[in-house]
C-alpha angles and dihedrals in degrees: 000000000000124000119224110223118212116208115203118198114229112261113259111251112237115234114226125187138179122211148146119269112238098178137008128189140137098003090310126105124189105220123192114209114195124203142172119242128190115222109237100224104029098036090222119144117229134174122243136165146204133207124224131191104229125193112236106184095184097037095230101138121091134191108284098029123124111231141178124220142178138209116263139152119312117276094182143338094298103014113093102137133080126212109241106176142346105241096189131004120230115260 
C-alpha cells in the first residue's frame, strides 16, 4: 500500500505596522511608519521612515492619529494595507 503524503504550505505571516496618519482623504490614509536602523559599517543608529497608503473604509482616521494596519489584498495600484484600529486620537 502506498501512502499519499499531503504537503501543507506554511501559512503566510501577516505584516502589521503602527504609524502616524499624515493625510486622510477619500477612504485613503497616508501613514508614516518610523523605524531605527543601524549603519552596517559605522554601527551608528539613525531614524528613517516609510509612507504607506492605507485603506480606511469608514473614513475615521484623521491627520495626527496613531493607527495600526495590516497587509491585505490590493485595493488599488498603491493601496495594499487595511486600517484595523485607531490606537490614539490626535489631540
